[in-house]
Each structure stands twice: as structure tokens, then as C-alpha cells.
Residue, then its C-alpha position, 0 to 999 in steps of 0.5 A: v491506540a495511535r498517538g497522533v500522525g507522524i511525518l514519514g522521514a528517515e529519522r522517524i523510520a530509524d526511531i520506529a526500527a529502534d522501538i521494534a528492537i527495544q520492545h522485542k517485537k516478532i511481527v510488524l504489521v503495516a497497513g493503510p488504504s490503496s496507494s498509501g505507500k505501504t510497500t516502499f515504507a516496509q522496504r525502507l523500514a527493513l533497511h533500518l532493521n537490517v542496520i540494527g541486526l534484525q534481518p527482517l523478512v518482508i511479506s506482502l499480503d498482495n501475493y496472497y490474493l485469490d485468483r480473480d476468477s474465483i472471487p464471488l461477485q457482489e450483488d451489483g456484479t462487481l468485485d469487492l477487492e478491498a474485502i479480506s475474503t479476497l485473500d487466501v487467509p487460511l494459507f497465510r495463517q498456515h505460512l505464518a505458523e510454519l515460519l514462526d515454528g522455524r519451518e520453510v514455506l513457499l511464499p506465493t507471488f501474484s500477477f496483477k496483470l494476469g489477475k492470478r497467482n503465479p505457479g510455484g513460489t519463493p522458499v523462505r525460512l524465519r531464522e533466529g533473531q529475525v523479525m517479520v514485516i507484513e504489509g498490506i491493506h488488511g495488516l491491522n485486521p484482527r482476523l489476519t493474525p488471531s493466533i498471535p498475541d498482541a504483545q508480539k505485534f507492532r502495528i503501523y498505519i500509513s496513509c497520504f494525509t494531504s496537507v496542501a491547500m489550494d487557497n485559504l478555503s480549499r484544501i486538496a482532498t486526500t482521496d484525489n492525491r491517492l487517486l493520482r498515485r493509483l492512476t499512475r501506478d496501475y498504468t505504469q506497473r499493472g497494465a490498467d488504463a485510466l478508465a479501468t482505475l476510475s471505474r473501480w475507484a468508487s468501489v475501492r472507496r466503499g471498501e476502504e470505509k468498510h474493511i480498512f478504516p475501522y481498524q486504523e485505531n488499532a495502530d501503535i503508530m500512524l504515519n503520513s506519506s504525503l509529500f508537498y511536491e508530489i502532485s507536481v511530480l505526478r502531473p505529467f504521468a497522470e495527464k497523459i493517462l487521463r487524456e486517454v479516457p474517451d468522452t463516451v463513458p461516464e468516467y470522462d467527467e471525472a477525468r476532466r475534473m482531475l485534468k483541470f485540477l492538475d492545471n494548478f501545478i507546475p510539473i517537476p521532472p521525475d529525474e529530480i526524485p531520489p530512487t528511494s522516494i515513496l513516489r517511486e512506488f508509483i512512477g517507477g525507477s525505485s531502488f526497491k523491488y516490488 
């Protein structure tokens, strides 16, 4: 069971890397809800694991998504994209077994803009002494790695546990913080406008409650990826995106609410943000390849 929530920082990540080495873990599982910063954390952890000689192989579960047109619709006609059934779990398990057996596999890549898997794949092999870092929203779901003994797993749960308050009574909702991150990322990197993101957000939240949050207590470590200044950084990006929502759609009210909320923050220019910051996962300009 996780012991409290740790603040995400370079020293903390270095300590986690050392724990993985000391405990001789073979597989590191990184999970968390949408826009929690899993991908950047996994890349930063990989840097620290490299420093101590573990040469990590990083695998994103996002690349195991099934093609969107092959995912069955829910009763209301929408897709539950937070369900583990949207992943090609049999293929992932097959690749995991083959990698652990020292064989080469072709890792798939998924295009979020096209909603389908790209043809071909990237050949990879797990070599002696390497550790696998697997990141994705379902990383802690036992159905993902049933054949791997718990003793071989190091499980990390990361989320944006916003700690900033508007005043003595009103605390900023963690979900609002993550929504701003997702709006910005979807627009800048996945070809989705604010209307598309806002229209899916309620389904995302329901999916998290059902498919992700129940497994957070399986984590060995819980981490907070929020930054005190991040809403000020996200404001210029999110404002532009939210203003494009037309007043003829139901999502307009939510867009106006978020715009009014952003008025409380002084914008911070993005060039002040380091290229290794977790915020770069959402605003672009990261040192890491996503």
C-alpha cells in the first residue's frame, strides 16, 4: 500500500530509481489518470535509471490502443476510452512474455490524430540487466500483468493533486487543473479542439472512477505532479483554445466557466519553463520524445 503522497522532484526520482535497483525489480509500472504527467515522469525516471546502469526500456501502453473504429460503443453511443478493453491486452501480454524471454518484438505505435495504429513497429529486445518501465492509465490494473509475480513489480501512481487555494475557503479542483492540461495537450499535439475535449471530459471522469482510481491503492509509491505556477503557464494556451468554443453548443457554459476561472491568474511566458518540466508534456517544447 502506498505510503503518503510524495512531491515530484529530481531528488525524489533519484531515490525511486535507487529503490528499484536495490529491490532488484524487473518491471516498473507507472499509472495515473488522464493528464497526470505519466509520460514525462517515466522519461525522467529512465534518465536516473540509466545513470545507475539499469538501461531501462520504456513502453507506453497508449501504443497498444485498438483502432477507434473497432471499439464497441456504449449504450449511450459513446466510447469508453478509459476501459482496459480499449487496449490490445493479448498483444501486450505476448510482447511482455517475449521480452522477458529475451526475444525481439515489434512495439506498435498509435496515432491519436488518425485514431488507429500505425503500420509496422519498432524492434526492441530486453537485454540482461535492463528494467522495463511501462506507463499508461491501466498500469496498476492486475489484468495487465497477471503472469508477473508482485515481487518483480514496482508500482507507481502519479496524479495532479492540486494544492493551490483561491482563498481561505475555495481550493482549486484537481480535475480543473487536469482539464486545462488535457485541453492544451489535445489541441497542440493530438489535433483535437476544445469542443472535442470538453464533450469527452464527463466520460473520461466516469471512466477514471470505474477503471483507474480503484487500483491506486496497489501502488508502492504515490506522487504529486502538480506545480504551484502551472495554471499561470497554461492560461495563454487554454484561453485561446476555449474561446473557439461556439455559443451554440452545450459545452459553451463550461468553456465560459473555465475562462472566468483563468482570469484569476497572471500569465507566465512558456519560455520560462525548462525543457524537462512535466508541463512540456502539455504545452510542447519538451526534451523528451512522446
